[in-house]
N, C-alpha and C positions, 0 to 999 in steps of 0.2 A: 021192883026187882033190885036186889043189892048184889053187887059183885064183891067177892072176896079179894084180898090182896093178890092172890095167885090168879084169879080170874081177870083182874085188871091187867096184870103182866101179860097174860096170854092174848088179850084183846089188843094191847099195845104192840106186842110182837107181830101179831097177824096183820095189823095195819101197816107196820113198817115194811113187812115182806111184800104186801100188796103195792105199796108206793114204790118200792125198789123194783119190782117186776114191771110195773107200768112204765117207770122211767127207762128201764132197759129196753123194752119192746118199742116204746114210742120214740126213744132217742136214737134208734138204729134204723131210721127210714131212708137214709141216704143210699142211692143206688149208683153204682159205677157202670160205665159202658165201655165198649171197645172202640168207640168212635174217637178219632183223633180230633183234638181241639185246635185252637189257634196257637197254642203254646203259651209260655209265660208272658204276662204283661208287665211284670216288674222284675227287677233283680236287686241284689244287695251290693252296695259299695261301702268301703271303709274310708272315712274321712282321713286324709293325710295332713300332716302339719302344714299350716299356711293356706289350706284350701278354704274357700268360702262357698256358700250356697250358689253364688253367681258363677264361680269357676266350675263347679260340678255341673250346673245346669248348662253352661255354655259348651262343655265337652259333649253333652248328650244331645244338644239341639242341632238339628240339621236344617231347619227351615228359617233360622235367624230369629225366632221369637223366644228369647231366653226367659223373659218374665213369665210366660205361660208355663214353661218347664219348671221354673222355680215354684210357682203356685202349686203345680201338681206334686212336686217333691214335698212341699209343706203339708199338703193334704194327705198324702200317703203316710207321712210320719207323724201327723198331728203336732206339727211344730208351731209353737206360739211365738218363737223368736228365731231370727236368722243366725244367731250365734251358734257355731258348731265347735265341737271338741275333737282333737286328734284321736283317732281310734273309734270314734262313734260310727255305728253302722246305720246306713240309710237305705230305705227302699226307694228305688228310682224307676221311672218308666223306661221300658225297653223301646228303642227306636224300631220302627217298622219298615225301614227302607232297605 
C-alpha cells in the first residue's frame, strides 16, 4: 500500500492530534481538595548588600543549628557556591515555632 503525499499529511496530522489529546488528558490528572494543608514550607527572601548565607541562616534558625539551615537553603536553591549577590532571591525554610 502506498500513501500519496496528501495521505501522508493526513496520517501525520491525525497522529499529532492524537498525541496532543493524550498529553492534554493525561497531563491534567492533578486533583485539588478543600482540605487545609500545613501551609507553606518555604518563603522567598531577597539578599541585601553585605548579607551572607550564614547571616541569612542565622536569622532563620531558632534552635542554634545554623549549619543545618545553611544546607537546607543550599538544597532548596541548588546552590553550588555560598557566594550570594545583592538582589538575588532565595527560597528559605519557614520556621515552625
